[in-house]
N, C-alpha and C positions, 0 to 999 in steps of 0.2 A: 608530539605530545603523548603523555601517558594516558592510558585508558581511565585510570582512577581519577586523574585530574579532570577529564572530560565529564565523567559521571558526577563528580562533586560540583562542577559548574552547573550541570543540568539540574541536579537536586536543589541547588541554591536558587536558581531562577524559578523553579516550581514553588519552593517555599516562600519566595518573595512575591508570589502571585503575578509573575511576568509571563506573558505569552511567548512560547518558544517559536521562533520564526526562522530558525537556521537548521541546516542539516536535513534529516529525513522529514521533520515536521513542516518545513517549507515546501517540500515536494508533495506530501500527502494532504496537507491542509486539514480539513475535517475528516476524521477517520471513517465516519459513517459513509461519506461519499466515496471514499476509496473502497470500502467493502462492497458497496453496490456496483462500482465499476468492475471489480474483479469477478463478482458473481455473474454479471451480465456478459462480460467478456468470455468467461468460461462457458456459459450457455451457448454463445455464438460459435465458439470453437468446437464444442461437442456437436452442435447441429451441422456445422460444415463438414466435420469428419464423418458423421453419419451419412450425409448425402453423398459424400465422395465414396464411401463404402457401398452404398446402395447403387450408385451409377456403375461402379467397377464390377459388381457382382451380377449385373443383368446383361 
């Protein structure tokens, strides 16, 4: 499929007020929940790397 065709279908479904439940929207669901997930996952990763650095340096 052509990218323009995909974009046109997406724009049409949005204009028709139909909820997008395929592709990336099906995986992400509500975008605010995804944002919180990525922020908290990044915080955990930074904390884990900090403690690993702290343990290695002592």
